[in-house]
VOBA-1610 file (N, C-alpha, C; in pm, whole numbers, padded with zeros to 5 digits, always signed):
BEGIN
Met+08141-03237-00336Met+08251-03344-00295Met+08369-03288-00433Pro+08466-03287-00281Pro+08635-03229-00341Pro+08639-03330-00519Thr+08678-03252-00587Thr+08806-03311-00718Thr+08888-03368-00636Pro+08885-03524-00710Pro+09032-03599-00662Pro+09161-03525-00748Thr+09264-03540-00660Thr+09388-03511-00709Thr+09501-03585-00748Leu+09542-03638-00871Leu+09572-03719-00946Leu+09735-03761-00876Ser+09777-03826-00836Ser+09923-03824-00796Ser+10054-03864-00912Val+10161-03830-00869Val+10244-03825-01009Val+10404-03889-00953Arg+10471-03950-01020Arg+10544-04002-00943Arg+10664-03849-00966Pro+10762-03895-00832Pro+10895-03768-00784Pro+10972-03808-00969Thr+10988-03643-01007Thr+11057-03630-01082Thr+11231-03644-01078Val+11287-03661-01125Val+11457-03650-01116Val+11502-03514-01187Ala+11642-03492-01149Ala+11699-03366-01167Ala+11695-03379-01358Gly+11779-03494-01391Gly+11812-03477-01546Gly+11833-03627-01562Ser+11882-03617-01673Ser+11923-03752-01720Ser+12035-03763-01814Arg+12113-03917-01814Arg+12202-03888-01914Arg+12255-04037-01941Leu+12339-04055-02073Leu+12340-04172-02135Leu+12504-04223-02060Leu+12424-04372-01994Leu+12481-04448-01979Leu+12599-04526-02011Ser+12552-04580-02134Ser+12679-04633-02218Ser+12620-04653-02370Val+12683-04632-02469Val+12668-04716-02621Val+12725-04823-02618Gly+12655-04903-02691Gly+12723-05024-02748Gly+12704-05031-02917Gly+12726-05085-02991Gly+12736-05139-03128Gly+12745-05257-03180Ala+12705-05268-03329Ala+12683-05410-03351Ala+12677-05354-03543Arg+12778-05436-03605Arg+12816-05405-03755Arg+12785-05540-03801Gly+12728-05514-03959Gly+12698-05640-04053Gly+12845-05694-04028Glu+12836-05861-04043Glu+12946-05909-04053Glu+13039-05920-04157Asn+13005-05838-04276Asn+13116-05813-04355Asn+13137-05700-04436Leu+13248-05635-04466Leu+13300-05554-04521Leu+13263-05559-04678Val+13221-05478-04724Val+13174-05517-04875Val+13264-05347-04923Pro+13359-05400-05004Pro+13455-05270-05088Pro+13358-05222-05170Asn+13401-05113-05260Asn+13339-05033-05384Asn+13352-05136-05497Asp+13476-05152-05495Asp+13480-05278-05642Asp+13404-05403-05627Asp+13336-05378-05516Asp+13219-05569-05533Asp+13097-05493-05600Ile+13064-05366-05559Ile+12939-05301-05590Ile+12944-05207-05709Val+13073-05206-05789Val+13073-05069-05901Val+13029-05156-06028Gly+12973-05263-06043Gly+12919-05300-06174Gly+12802-05313-06229Pro+12713-05332-06108Pro+12542-05310-06147Pro+12520-05194-06182Ile+12612-05072-06127Ile+12575-04903-06144Ile+12659-04849-06184Asn+12764-04905-06276Asn+12848-04890-06397Asn+12904-04797-06323Ser+12969-04762-06228Ser+13061-04667-06151Ser+13211-04723-06156Ser+13282-04658-06015Ser+13397-04652-05970Ser+13407-04682-05851Asp+13563-04769-05806Asp+13568-04674-05690Asp+13624-04552-05662Glu+13716-04489-05741Glu+13702-04351-05724Glu+13552-04261-05701Trp+13524-04303-05809Trp+13370-04228-05817Trp+13341-04204-05657Ile+13238-04354-05624Ile+13219-04359-05489Ile+13277-04276-05386Arg+13385-04274-05358Arg+13490-04240-05252Arg+13485-04043-05229Gln+13508-04034-05392Gln+13518-03878-05402Gln+13367-03857-05405Arg+13261-03892-05410Arg+13134-03846-05427Arg+13067-03866-05272Thr+13099-04003-05215Thr+13054-03970-05032Thr+13131-04025-04970Gly+13277-04057-04983Gly+13393-04069-04900Gly+13368-04232-04827Ile+13291-04302-04894Ile+13294-04419-04839Ile+13387-04558-04948Lys+13485-04630-04821Lys+13575-04696-04901Lys+13520-04864-04886Thr+13413-04878-04779Thr+13372-05020-04723Thr+13210-04968-04675Arg+13130-05064-04688Arg+13044-05080-04591Arg+13031-05185-04509Ala+12968-05208-04395Ala+12949-05293-04332Ala+12798-05386-04392Arg+12812-05539-04430Arg+12647-05552-04487Arg+12636-05736-04379Ala+12545-05732-04347Ala+12536-05869-04295Ala+12492-05997-04311Asn+12521-06071-04327Asn+12492-06211-04371Asn+12344-06203-04416Arg+12319-06298-04495Arg+12168-06270-04535Arg+12093-06326-04474Glu+12154-06473-04404Glu+12061-06498-04241Glu+12059-06416-04145Thr+12130-06321-04109Thr+12142-06231-03989Thr+12006-06120-04000Ser+11923-06130-03879Ser+11809-06054-03877Ser+11844-05900-03848Val+11767-05863-03861Val+11747-05706-03802Val+11744-05747-03670Lys+11653-05806-03584Lys+11662-05855-03486Lys+11770-05869-03400Glu+11849-05987-03422Glu+12039-06024-03406Glu+12073-05910-03393Leu+12106-05820-03502Leu+12200-05702-03467Leu+12137-05625-03373Ala+12020-05601-03356Ala+11954-05486-03225Ala+11965-05538-03095Val+11973-05701-03120Val+12006-05743-02919Val+12170-05774-02941Ala+12231-05777-03047Ala+12395-05773-03006Ala+12411-05655-02955Ala+12360-05555-03000Ala+12389-05419-02964Ala+12335-05371-02809Ala+12272-05368-02804Ala+12186-05394-02649Ala+12260-05484-02589Thr+12305-05557-02576Thr+12362-05643-02515Thr+12499-05613-02501Asp+12589-05565-02589Asp+12666-05443-02586Asp+12651-05321-02469Ala+12560-05262-02490Ala+12552-05121-02440Ala+12465-05198-02242Leu+12442-05294-02252Leu+12409-05323-02097Leu+12466-05361-02081Gly+12628-05429-02115Gly+12751-05504-02063Gly+12831-05317-01998Lys+12785-05248-02146Lys+12945-05136-02026Lys+12844-05069-01926Ser+12758-05071-01891Ser+12610-04972-01837Ser+12647-05072-01704Gly+12705-05166-01684Gly+12657-05260-01565Gly+12540-05252-01548Leu+12394-05264-01600Leu+12286-05303-01528Leu+12261-05421-01635Thr+12111-05489-01628Thr+12076-05632-01675Thr+11938-05604-01768Gly+11857-05645-01826Gly+11789-05653-01901Gly+11712-05603-01804Ala+11691-05657-01687Ala+11587-05643-01549Ala+11582-05526-01508Asp+11667-05430-01516Asp+11679-05313-01522Asp+11628-05194-01560Ile+11560-05237-01734Ile+11536-05150-01753Ile+11354-05177-01753Gly+11302-05023-01799Gly+11161-04984-01804Gly+11118-04952-01892Ala+11197-04963-02030Ala+11121-04951-02166Ala+11237-04948-02253Val+11196-04997-02355Val+11280-05033-02482Val+11254-04970-02601Ile+11289-04849-02666Ile+11236-04785-02764Ile+11338-04839-02889Val+11292-04882-03002Val+11387-04939-03130Val+11326-04841-03230Ser+11409-04768-03298Ser+11391-04733-03419Ser+11454-04754-03561Thr+11399-04810-03647Thr+11412-04900-03754Thr+11338-04856-03896Val+11328-04875-03992Val+11271-04866-04120Val+11293-04991-04230Thr+11332-05138-04157Thr+11384-05228-04199Thr+11332-05379-04126His+11258-05335-04027His+11206-05468-03985His+11054-05509-04051Phe+11044-05551-04155Phe+10954-05597-04230Phe+10820-05673-04136Glu+10776-05654-04019Glu+10687-05698-03955Glu+10606-05566-03904Gln+10483-05565-03960Gln+10411-05467-03904Gln+10403-05527-03735Thr+10386-05600-03705Thr+10364-05646-03580Thr+10431-05780-03540Pro+10418-05828-03436Pro+10479-05762-03319Pro+10568-05660-03337Ser+10625-05586-03216Ser+10712-05424-03245Ser+10836-05536-03234Leu+10981-05494-03323Leu+11061-05526-03260Leu+11138-05515-03164Ala+11114-05388-03095Ala+11122-05355-02980Ala+11100-05447-02867Ala+10968-05508-02855Ala+10893-05636-02747Ala+11032-05772-02796Leu+11049-05763-02918Leu+11112-05883-02933Leu+11198-05855-02853Val+11314-05812-02876Val+11451-05725-02829Val+11432-05717-02693Ala+11338-05686-02657Ala+11340-05669-02471Ala+11331-05803-02408Asp+11215-05918-02486Asp+11231-06060-02445Asp+11381-06088-02481Ala+11443-06091-02586Ala+11581-06143-02571Ala+11638-06113-02499Val+11700-06006-02463Val+11761-05894-02363Val+11744-05967-02222Gly+11615-05988-02193Gly+11523-06032-02022Gly+11497-05854-01986Ala+11449-05831-02057Ala+11373-05662-02037Ala+11188-05682-02013Thr+11153-05775-02017Thr+11035-05808-02014Thr+10969-05794-01824Pro+10903-05760-01787Pro+10796-05659-01892Pro+10803-05519-01929Ala+10918-05534-01953Ala+10914-05354-02001Ala+10862-05295-02110Ala+10818-05174-02094Ala+10740-05108-02200Ala+10818-05148-02363Ala+10751-05146-02442Ala+10854-05149-02574Ala+10778-05121-02709Tyr+10843-05073-02772Tyr+10806-04998-02869Tyr+10861-04949-02998Asp+10800-04967-03139Asp+10928-04884-03246Asp+10871-04765-03279Ile+10957-04674-03313Ile+10945-04565-03374Ile+10974-04560-03544Ser+10939-04498-03622Ser+10990-04489-03764Ser+11034-04312-03800Ala+11131-04284-03787Ala+11181-04162-03793Ala+11299-04143-03885Ala+11339-04263-03943Ala+11474-04304-04042Ala+11555-04245-03942Cys+11653-04180-04023Cys+11782-04161-04007Cys+11823-04051-03864Ala+11676-04000-03822Ala+11665-03934-03709Ala+11655-03981-03581Gly+11605-04134-03660Gly+11513-04230-03503Gly+11576-04257-03355Tyr+11740-04211-03382Tyr+11775-04255-03245Tyr+11767-04141-03156Cys+11806-04027-03234Cys+11758-03876-03163Cys+11649-03805-03158Tyr+11559-03943-03180Tyr+11407-03914-03153Tyr+11397-04039-02983Gly+11466-04119-03023Gly+11471-04178-02881Gly+11510-04174-02785Ile+11613-04051-02844Ile+11670-04026-02689Ile+11600-03888-02626Ala+11558-03822-02692Ala+11428-03737-02643Ala+11359-03779-02599Gln+11281-03911-02605Gln+11195-03981-02578Gln+11260-04018-02446Ala+11373-04117-02443Ala+11423-04187-02330Ala+11410-04098-02196Asp+11502-03934-02250Asp+11515-03802-02165Asp+11366-03795-02089Ala+11287-03782-02168Ala+11178-03680-02058Ala+11070-03842-01984Met+11151-03961-02044Met+11098-04083-01954Met+11140-04096-01833Val+11278-04069-01858Val+11378-04083-01716Val+11334-03971-01623Arg+11353-03864-01681Arg+11336-03759-01593Arg+11166-03731-01557Ala+11058-03825-01614Ala+10920-03771-01528Ala+10879-03886-01455Gly+11004-03992-01425Gly+10940-04080-01337Gly+10889-04240-01389Thr+10884-04250-01530Thr+10805-04308-01607Thr+10898-04464-01627Ala+10999-04419-01647Ala+11097-04556-01635Ala+11248-04501-01607Glu+11291-04645-01510Glu+11424-04543-01416Glu+11556-04548-01570His+11586-04668-01601His+11630-04691-01687His+11574-04722-01873Val+11624-04687-01957Val+11530-04660-02101Val+11660-04742-02163Leu+11636-04818-02266Leu+11732-04894-02379Leu+11710-04845-02484Val+11740-04745-02560Val+11740-04726-02715Val+11833-04776-02816Ile+11755-04809-02892Ile+11835-04878-03012Ile+11778-04807-03149Gly+11898-04781-03250Gly+11863-04792-03369Gly+11904-04862-03477Val+11852-04944-03531Val+11864-05066-03629Val+11845-05038-03723Glu+11955-05107-03829Glu+11937-05139-03967Glu+11978-05253-04020Lys+11877-05333-04151Lys+11959-05401-04210Lys+11936-05356-04355Met+11967-05260-04383Met+11955-05190-04495Met+11988-05278-04636Ser+12093-05394-04650Ser+12040-05449-04763Ser+11994-05519-04793Asp+11874-05564-04694Asp+11777-05605-04729Asp+11661-05499-04825Phe+11673-05396-04819Phe+11624-05231-04899Phe+11639-05234-04993Ile+11746-05280-05056Ile+11798-05182-05149Ile+11810-05297-05296Asp+11820-05202-05391Asp+11838-05233-05593Asp+11988-05241-05575Pro+12074-05337-05609Pro+12194-05334-05635Pro+12197-05258-05782Thr+12098-05213-05856Thr+12122-05139-06003Thr+12126-04953-05965Asp+12073-04945-05860Asp+12023-04820-05804Asp+12129-04724-05796Arg+12148-04607-05845Arg+12285-04506-05823Arg+12252-04408-05698Ser+12099-04416-05693Ser+12089-04314-05576Ser+12112-04320-05434Ile+12114-04430-05406Ile+12135-04439-05259Ile+12142-04575-05252Ser+12165-04667-05275Ser+12187-04831-05250Ser+12331-04858-05219Phe+12423-04796-05301Phe+12575-04833-05276Phe+12615-04759-05152Leu+12534-04681-05087Leu+12580-04573-04954Leu+12552-04663-04845Leu+12470-04785-04851Leu+12382-04808-04763Leu+12473-04936-04697Gly+12453-04945-04547Gly+12499-05048-04494Gly+12409-05105-04343Asp+12452-05247-04274Asp+12410-05263-04191Asp+12443-05296-04057Gly+12382-05240-03919Gly+12437-05218-03811Gly+12341-05187-03727Ala+12343-05181-03599Ala+12288-05119-03470Ala+12369-05091-03342Gly+12297-04938-03322Gly+12381-04884-03239Gly+12291-04861-03106Ala+12290-04912-02999Ala+12218-04907-02860Ala+12281-04792-02771Ala+12185-04749-02661Ala+12235-04652-02583Ala+12154-04663-02488Val+12199-04692-02298Val+12148-04687-02167Val+12079-04555-02163Val+11963-04549-02108Val+11965-04400-02096Val+11928-04378-01907Gly+12005-04285-01793Gly+11941-04368-01712Gly+11939-04206-01592Pro+11873-04200-01485Pro+11893-04079-01443Pro+12026-03996-01386Ser+11986-03902-01357Ser+12138-03784-01298Ser+12126-03706-01261Asp+12206-03661-01141Asp+12180-03548-01071Asp+12202-03412-01131Thr+12274-03397-01245Thr+12302-03289-01355Thr+12244-03364-01477Pro+12196-03246-01536Pro+12168-03268-01686Pro+12257-03345-01782Gly+12247-03446-01821Gly+12343-03490-01909Gly+12263-03499-02073Ile+12128-03473-02077Ile+12100-03477-02263Ile+12005-03388-02215Ala+12060-03294-02328Ala+11986-03116-02317Ala+11880-03172-02421Pro+11768-03041-02432Pro+11636-03021-02503Pro+11667-03071-02646Thr+11562-03130-02699Thr+11597-03160-02833Thr+11504-03064-02918Val+11593-03056-03031Val+11515-02964-03152Val+11500-03036-03265Trp+11347-02990-03273Trp+11311-03148-03354Trp+11205-03144-03464Gly+11171-03170-03601Gly+11066-03131-03702Gly+11064-03222-03788Ser+11032-03191-03904Ser+10970-03236-04018Ser+10914-03165-04139Asp+10920-03213-04239Asp+10899-03122-04439Asp+10861-03247-04514Gly+10723-03290-04440Gly+10666-03370-04520Gly+10614-03365-04682Gly+10611-03242-04647Gly+10613-03172-04805Gly+10704-03189-04937Gln+10842-03253-04858Gln+10963-03312-04945Gln+10974-03476-04928Ala+10904-03524-04877Ala+10836-03681-04895Ala+10887-03748-04986Gly+10907-03640-05098Gly+10951-03746-05223Gly+11118-03710-05256Ala+11174-03700-05158Ala+11328-03666-05128Ala+11387-03795-05125Ile+11347-03906-05025Ile+11398-04008-05003Ile+11306-04080-04991Tyr+11236-04183-05038Tyr+11086-04262-05060Tyr+11142-04409-05101Gln+11007-04498-05070Gln+10972-04600-05119Gln+10944-04652-05262Thr+10987-04721-05337Thr+10957-04717-05492Thr+10797-04738-05475His+10771-04801-05423His+10604-04869-05386His+10548-04929-05272Ser+10446-04879-05234Ser+10430-04960-05094Ser+10420-05121-05088Trp+10405-05148-04984Trp+10395-05300-04983Trp+10316-05380-05026Leu+10136-05296-04987Leu+10063-05305-05034Leu+09995-05327-05190Asp+10097-05217-05247Asp+10113-05251-05403Asp+10142-05393-05442Tyr+10315-05382-05395Tyr+10346-05502-05401Tyr+10237-05634-05402Arg+10209-05638-05247Arg+10065-05715-05239Arg+09985-05732-05377Arg+09929-05641-05391Arg+09827-05637-05483Arg+09865-05712-05611Ala+09992-05649-05666Ala+10044-05706-05782Ala+10099-05852-05798Glu+10116-05901-05699Glu+10180-06078-05649Glu+10056-06107-05654Leu+09920-06045-05649Leu+09776-06121-05635Leu+09711-06074-05778Gly+09736-06039-05847Gly+09702-05948-05986Gly+09599-05895-05993Glu+09605-05807-05844Glu+09484-05739-05849Glu+09539-05595-05893Pro+09425-05487-05933Pro+09414-05374-05927Pro+09532-05290-05816Val+09652-05199-05922Val+09740-05147-05800Val+09734-04959-05853Pro+09681-04859-05773Pro+09644-04740-05774Pro+09766-04727-05913Thr+09702-04621-06024Thr+09862-04584-06119Thr+09885-04439-06054Asp+09782-04376-05973Asp+09790-04247-05962Asp+09918-04185-05829Thr+09968-04304-05764Thr+10014-04255-05685Thr+10180-04242-05758Pro+10260-04135-05695Pro+10331-04026-05738Pro+10466-04134-05766Glu+10539-04245-05677Glu+10632-04291-05728Glu+10594-04400-05785Leu+10500-04467-05816Leu+10458-04599-05914Leu+10500-04539-06083Ala+10617-04510-06115Ala+10672-04505-06244Ala+10649-04599-06281Glu+10716-04741-06241Glu+10662-04791-06351Glu+10507-04927-06398Glu+10544-04995-06514Glu+10403-05039-06527Glu+10393-05182-06396Val+10284-05206-06366Val+10236-05302-06260Val+10295-05393-06279Ser+10301-05474-06337Ser+10398-05598-06416Ser+10519-05575-06347Gln+10558-05476-06375Gln+10724-05457-06302Gln+10752-05473-06167Ile+10635-05454-06092Ile+10610-05406-05927Ile+10705-05481-05902Thr+10798-05510-05804Thr+10931-05620-05758Thr+10915-05546-05604Ser+10984-05612-05491Ser+10984-05596-05366Ser+11024-05440-05357Pro+10968-05368-05264Pro+10987-05205-05259Pro+11154-05146-05224Thr+11209-05106-05270Thr+11361-05093-05266Thr+11335-04916-05228Leu+11421-04830-05152Leu+11506-04670-05155Leu+11533-04638-05251Arg+11513-04482-05275Arg+11548-04390-05378Arg+11547-04301-05308Gln+11626-04190-05400Gln+11720-04099-05320Gln+11714-03961-05420Gln+11661-03842-05427Gln+11697-03747-05470Gln+11822-03652-05404Gly+11903-03714-05458Gly+12041-03669-05397Gly+12064-03522-05399Pro+12048-03446-05480Pro+12059-03289-05464Pro+11960-03262-05413Thr+11816-03249-05394Thr+11732-03206-05318Thr+11814-03212-05164Val+11811-03369-05123Val+11870-03403-04990Val+12004-03312-04962Phe+12084-03295-05036Phe+12183-03237-05018Phe+12125-03076-04953Lys+12075-02974-05050Lys+12033-02879-05033Lys+11967-02875-04925Trp+11906-02940-04904Trp+11794-02946-04800Trp+11882-02883-04649Val+11978-03010-04669Val+12046-03031-04521Val+12130-02955-04474Ile+12220-02875-04654Ile+12285-02769-04599Ile+12245-02629-04578Ser+12110-02657-04609Ser+12067-02510-04591Ser+11991-02506-04477Thr+11894-02626-04417Thr+11845-02670-04248Thr+11916-02688-04153Met+12022-02762-04161Met+12084-02841-04047Met+12177-02730-03998Pro+12207-02630-04034Pro+12349-02568-03928Pro+12241-02515-03854Gly+12122-02496-03882Gly+12058-02386-03788Gly+12022-02471-03707Val+11955-02558-03709Val+11879-02680-03596Val+12008-02701-03510Ala+12103-02682-03594Ala+12261-02754-03478Ala+12312-02622-03368Arg+12277-02522-03414Arg+12291-02441-03321Arg+12170-02382-03257Arg+12015-02417-03236Arg+11919-02399-03172Arg+11943-02541-03084Ala+12003-02643-03132Ala+12009-02696-03044Ala+12136-02700-02919Val+12228-02650-02972Val+12334-02581-02898Val+12255-02490-02757Glu+12208-02368-02798Glu+12119-02265-02751Glu+12057-02301-02686Ala+11969-02446-02693Ala+11887-02488-02614Ala+11956-02573-02438Ala+12073-02609-02485Ala+12187-02663-02408Ala+12223-02548-02336Gly+12216-02448-02324Gly+12255-02340-02263Gly+12420-02312-02274Leu+12469-02356-02394Leu+12646-02352-02421Leu+12606-02268-02550Gln+12775-02252-02572Gln+12819-02172-02712Gln+12869-02282-02780Leu+12881-02284-02930Leu+12935-02394-02980Leu+13095-02440-02987Ser+13155-02324-02864Ser+13305-02317-02824Ser+13295-02433-02754Asp+13184-02464-02654Asp+13201-02567-02594Asp+13161-02702-02665Ile+13158-02753-02762Ile+13124-02867-02766Ile+13252-02940-02807Asp+13236-03026-02763Asp+13415-03138-02776Asp+13404-03230-02943Val+13264-03243-02928Val+13225-03355-03035Val+13136-03320-03115Phe+13135-03360-03232Phe+13024-03385-03336Phe+13002-03450-03464Ile+12869-03506-03417Ile+12815-03693-03434Ile+12705-03640-03516Pro+12707-03634-03660Pro+12596-03605-03698Pro+12577-03757-03776His+12423-03747-03797His+12416-03848-03908His+12492-03875-04024Gln+12601-04027-04055Gln+12666-04080-04131Gln+12608-04117-04287Ala+12560-03967-04353Ala+12475-03952-04475Ala+12581-03994-04568Asn+12647-03889-04576Asn+12755-03859-04687Asn+12861-03813-04625Met+13020-03823-04667Met+13101-03734-04631Met+13138-03619-04635Arg+13060-03591-04721Arg+13045-03416-04846Arg+12950-03379-04752Ile+12852-03385-04705Ile+12754-03363-04616Ile+12839-03303-04449Thr+12883-03416-04421Thr+12972-03408-04308Thr+13074-03277-04286Asp+13136-03257-04377Asp+13269-03160-04476Asp+13152-03030-04457Gln+13067-03009-04531Gln+13013-02890-04553Gln+12945-02829-04410Leu+12898-02929-04383Leu+12859-02883-04191Leu+12939-02803-04122Leu+13053-02874-04140Leu+13136-02869-04091Leu+13223-02705-04091Lys+13192-02664-04251Lys+13213-02552-04269Lys+13130-02448-04217Leu+12971-02472-04184Leu+12868-02381-04212Leu+12849-02346-04063Ile+12895-02504-03983Ile+12886-02453-03842Ile+13033-02424-03789Asp+13014-02299-03673Asp+13102-02234-03634Asp+13198-02339-03549Phe+13216-02446-03534Phe+13276-02525-03409Phe+13427-02473-03418Arg+13471-02558-03308Arg+13646-02492-03239Arg+13710-02608-03335Asp+13869-02525-03404Asp+13916-02619-03467Asp+13938-02746-03445Asp+13941-02795-03281Asp+13981-02888-03287Asp+13859-03022-03231Val+13754-02986-03284Val+13603-03052-03242Val+13659-03182-03292Val+13620-03294-03213Val+13607-03450-03272Val+13496-03417-03385Val+13540-03571-03492Val+13396-03559-03589Val+13367-03722-03609Gly+13246-03749-03576Gly+13234-03867-03617Gly+13218-03907-03789Arg+13326-03993-03821Arg+13348-04017-03963Arg+13310-04180-03994Asp+13202-04263-03920Asp+13204-04404-03903Asp+13184-04433-04080Ile+13117-04367-04174Ile+13084-04430-04300Ile+13149-04444-04335Ala+13321-04361-04351Ala+13365-04437-04428Ala+13406-04585-04442Asp+13376-04665-04333Asp+13455-04782-04320Asp+13279-04844-04301Thr+13217-04785-04239Thr+13041-04887-04222Thr+12975-04854-04315Gly+12959-04743-04390Gly+12856-04685-04497Gly+12749-04630-04348Asn+12599-04557-04501Asn+12497-04535-04421Asn+12418-04644-04343Thr+12392-04634-04211Thr+12312-04723-04165Thr+12221-04646-04096Ser+12170-04528-04161Ser+12037-04496-04123Ser+12040-04467-03997Ala+11942-04538-03890Ala+11868-04488-03742Ala+11992-04546-03658Ala+12082-04639-03747Ala+12196-04654-03631Ala+12311-04583-03648Ser+12302-04505-03748Ser+12479-04439-03769Ser+12508-04354-03663Ile+12407-04292-03580Ile+12469-04173-03498Ile+12538-04280-03382Pro+12465-04386-03309Pro+12505-04427-03193Pro+12630-04533-03259Leu+12626-04586-03381Leu+12754-04649-03416Leu+12893-04575-03402Ala+12875-04457-03463Ala+12995-04352-03498Ala+13038-04305-03320Thr+12932-04266-03272Thr+12978-04259-03087Thr+13044-04370-03057Glu+12990-04505-03035Glu+13084-04586-02981Glu+13222-04616-03071Arg+13208-04584-03192Arg+13369-04613-03238Arg+13442-04463-03170Leu+13385-04366-03139Leu+13480-04284-03104Leu+13543-04306-02970Leu+13427-04346-02920Leu+13493-04348-02706Leu+13533-04476-02757Arg+13578-04598-02815Arg+13605-04724-02847Arg+13784-04696-02910Glu+13782-04631-02973Glu+13897-04584-03028Glu+13996-04451-02936Gly+13914-04416-02848Gly+13969-04315-02771Gly+14009-04152-02831Gln+13900-04115-02942Gln+13938-04043-03018Gln+13788-03908-02945Ala+13714-03976-02879Ala+13622-03892-02790Ala+13632-03945-02655His+13588-03886-02536His+13597-03939-02415His+13502-03952-02349Ser+13506-03999-02225Ser+13399-03996-02131Ser+13372-03827-02042Gly+13264-03768-02048Gly+13259-03648-02006Gly+13254-03529-02084Asp+13286-03571-02198Asp+13295-03463-02340Asp+13165-03408-02369Ile+13125-03320-02441Ile+12973-03253-02466Ile+13021-03264-02609Ala+12857-03383-02623Ala+12865-03382-02753Ala+12754-03322-02862Leu+12740-03274-02992Leu+12599-03275-03055Leu+12613-03361-03131Gln+12479-03378-03111Gln+12434-03518-03206Gln+12296-03492-03329Ile+12322-03476-03420Ile+12223-03470-03527Ile+12189-03514-03611Gly+12048-03576-03636Gly+12024-03682-03760Gly+11911-03646-03814Phe+11908-03658-03946Phe+11800-03594-04084Phe+11798-03678-04117Gly+11674-03708-04190Gly+11679-03816-04326Gly+11514-03840-04397Ala+11475-03933-04376Ala+11349-03960-04478Ala+11202-03884-04400Gly+11114-03843-04468Gly+11006-03794-04410Gly+10984-03665-04466Leu+11047-03568-04465Leu+11190-03511-04453Leu+11200-03504-04292Val+11272-03568-04213Val+11239-03575-04063Val+11408-03512-04026Tyr+11436-03435-03864Tyr+11530-03412-03795Tyr+11581-03405-03651Ala+11627-03432-03603Ala+11629-03402-03475Ala+11791-03414-03390Ser+11802-03289-03347Ser+11922-03279-03257Ser+11931-03221-03102Gln+12035-03295-03043Gln+12034-03230-02901Gln+12199-03264-02860Val+12196-03200-02731Val+12362-03219-02682Val+12351-03257-02573Val+12490-03378-02596Val+12463-03495-02433Val+12593-03489-02439Val+12606-03550-02276Val+12729-03560-02237Val+12761-03735-02260Leu+12880-03761-02304Leu+12960-03919-02351Leu+12956-03925-02215Pro+12903-04075-02234Pro+12886-04190-02118Pro+13070-04247-02111
//
């Protein structure tokens, strides 16, 4: 008896970004409003990070609302509706419900049911991870149009007295619609991880430890991140080993960026726009010095006013460059994300 042959969907030549949308926290919080608890100053924060203000959402605003707002913006710009979306991918570390996925809730809210929907956890590289997966889906015929969202409400995840990372963080969401193209508009992704440096950016303790402490149950004390006494455990927040992260980014990401450009079949001189994760303006400036871009390359610097929004930072920076006319449809952009994990991802895209 002959072995049956499986059928596959027809593939398409390429995929591209059809649109990029964004939503930021309603409030612009200046440095002077947060320096007290960290015994710092506006001047110190500007010099160390390049941040003047950070966008933070109202307490009652949910991460879902931010994601839906960005998705609605992106859909409107694409000329599509939720019914045209075959899959929704959401990258976030601030949706504090294990289930259901935020993606499923967003898909329903924008009228994309019954699209496939799932969340990914790749921190500040999450948007680039999502774009990589959307590109593969579209080219394989798994979904004709994919909605990719990076969203964070980092203000729910900070300790106001922490000097390592909390003062950097903002709230927002960025979204992109990815669809088919006669020519490739998203190049191969260069991505990876280094879990051996997980302690460079970490959560103070797990939600399970927090639950055990709340219930008065024993909490494992051999967890490296549990430096405090069990009685002092509060809601988990973020911490960062700043010098470690800085050295890792500066020593590793220039090579990743060059490999992404090479994977696209291009030269660095072909890149019109550079959109790095909005981690810290000093990191952006150092990357510019170490990667041999053209002198006139346009650079995403949304962090100055919005802060570090983790998975949302690259699409928000992209949305701003396009909206303000600094970048244009058809420009060749290199985007690169890096963060907790440690993880990274980079790809060259044609801007919508």
